[in-house]
C-alpha positions, 0 to 999 in steps of 0.5 A: 850728544852723538859722535860728530866724526862718525855721524858726518863722515860715515854714518850718513851713508848707512844703507846706501848701496852707492859705490865707495871703493872701486878696487884693482880686481874689478870689485866694488864696495858700496858705502853700506858694505864698508860701513858693515865692515867697519862696524864689525871691526869696531865690535872686534875692537871693543871686544878687546876691552878697548875704551874711548880715548885709547890709541890704536897704532896701525902699520899696514898696507893700504887696503879697504880693511885698513880704511875700515879700521880707521872708520871703526876707530871713529865709531868706537871713540878710539884715537887712530895712529897710522904709521909709515909702513917703512918705519923700523924697530926703533921708530916703532918702539918710540911711536908705540911707547910714547902714544901709549898705544893699546893696540897694535896692528901690523901685517902678519909677515912682519910681526917679528919686530913689533911683537916684543915692543907690544909685549913690553908696553902692554899693548895687544897685537893683531894682524891685518894683511894687504889682502884682507886676512889676518887675525883682526879680520877673522875676529871681525867676520864673527861680529855683528855688522851693526855697532852703536857709535861712542858718544863723542864731541867735536873737542875729542881726540880722533887721531895722532899724526907723528911728525917726520922728526928731521930735527929731533924726536917725532912729535905726536900732533893731536887732531880732534874731531873738529880739526878733521870735520872742518877741513873735510867740509871746507874742502868739499865746498872749495874744490866742488866735490859731489856725490858724482865725483870718482877720485883716482886714489893712489896715495898712501893712507898713513899720511894726512894727504891720502887719508884726512884729505883724499878720503875724508873729502870723498866721504863727506861728499858721498862720492867714490874712489878708485882705491889703488894700493900705490901709484902704478903708471899703467893702472893710472893711465888705464883707470883715468877714464873712469875717474873725474878727479885725482889727488897726487903729489908732484911725482905723480904728475911728472911720471904722467908727463913722462909718458906719451900715452898721457894725452889731452884726450885721456884727461879731457873729461877729468874735472880736477887735478890737485897737487900737494905734499911737496912743491910743484915746479912751475915747469910741470904746471906749464907742461901739464896745462900745455898737454891736457888744458888743465891747470893743476890746483896747488895747495898747502897743508901740514901734519898739524893743520891739514889744509891751510891754503888752496889756489882757487877752483874758480879763478887763476891757479897761479904756479909757484904759489899755494893760493889763498887762506881757506875759509876760516883759516887766518894766515900771517907772516911774522918776524921769526925773532919777534913774532911781529906781523910783517908788512905784505910782501915781506918774507917771514914765518908763516903762522895760521890760526882756525878750526883745522889747527891741532890741539898740541903735541902729545906729552910734549907741553914745552914743544906745544908752548913753543909752536902754538901761541896762547891766541891759537896761532900755530907757528908752521916753521915755514918761511913764506910771503903774501904778494900784492894779489894775496897769493901765498908763497912758500920760500922754504922751511925755517930750518932751510934758511941759509945764513952766510957772512950775516946775510939771510938767503932763502933757497927758493929764489936760487932754486927758481933760477937754477930750474930754469936753466937749460937741461935742468929738471930740478934743483935743491939749494942747501947751506953747508958749513964754511970756516969764514962765512959760517954757512955757504950755499951749495946747489944740487941739480938733477938733469933732464932725461938725456940732457947734460947741463952746462955747469959753467954757463948755469953759474955764469947765469946765476951770477948775472941774476943774483947778488953775490952773497946768494951765489952757490959755491959750487954746483953738484949733479945728482941722478935724483934728489932724496925724497920721503915717501910723499915726494918731499925733498929731504934737504937734511939728508943732503946737508948730512951728505955734504957738511964737510965739503968746505970745512978744510977751505 
């Protein structure tokens, strides 16, 4: 018995002096040097008394050392718990207490909040800074660059990822070694990654997109990454000629399109652009293809499952869809009330089953039972449909469904009409309380730069194209939509903001 996650993602590169990380300052870290760093950290972690199965909560800036800490946890059989760098004291306390973390790693300049929390919950605290300094690396540098991996199986837990908690307390999704490995190895095949790939990596690594998709795919394929601390347009434009592929959120692509220096010539040599974490507007698809000749590949995943579906590498990448279920992933659309499978083409709850699906929520058996069926299907909370050609369409989150006067209204249908109107960059449709109808439809618009949308004309178009019960009661113009760190529109924030708008009608 070995350690599958370490063996198949990290250990296979032992002794390889091929590039792994190209860093902003011009340095290159090879696969071998990265593993040496990880082994030193693993020795430090076990020197602290940590045992396989212990949780390591990590709230640090993106750096090679932070990524090596992930590898070290895999090597030592520890459960890696990455935390958003924006989380505040109350959130940290919940995550540290709920996970039972044995070690907390944070930035040296931010120890004031986590220190008393760690002490209160008997967790050790170490520091790791963006430049690689801090107490953890001081300890690690004195360790040997070799470590005997802890014996683990594919069923052992490898990571916790906490959900965003927009409808209650965040839930700790338990991900096994098999969950991470199956997804990484499938995506390498589906997206044709090889050791010759250089991925432009500007995503955060506290989220499944930047860590368990982007990083694991490169590790599994033996390729390299241009490892940037964040998305900076100047850096992306300057470094794209050295890359073969890029993964990003929709905001990355809209920012590229906003700069005239981003041309077809600059992107000509690129093999693949991938988008996820939030829906990509059909308009962005079209503008990107017109500018570069490349059609962005959109896919669909979530915290509890990593990736579920993908548009094809070979074949039509259809705008407005997230493609087909990945190999070994089963997907069905069900009636949210009965759980019965619906006929193809009908809108319902998306459920998925496969080796990518998590084990359940940490210390929340009731939540696990409510969302993970006994037969292994996970109730995603996303509403969608499968069209006649088999492409999966995401209509919205179940909690975003609007029920007005007894009618079910899917925001995406209205948003597609609004997004297509002159002067409109993007839209968000939400349901807000209404004394007569229970809920009513509210449309939020963001204008194209330098444009002023004609609200009356847009409302008239909507009224001509959609049934009356779907008509927004009002259209509101905002400078921008609220988004989380991965670019996903926070409709809960909009609902809170406008919840009293019609209650006095």
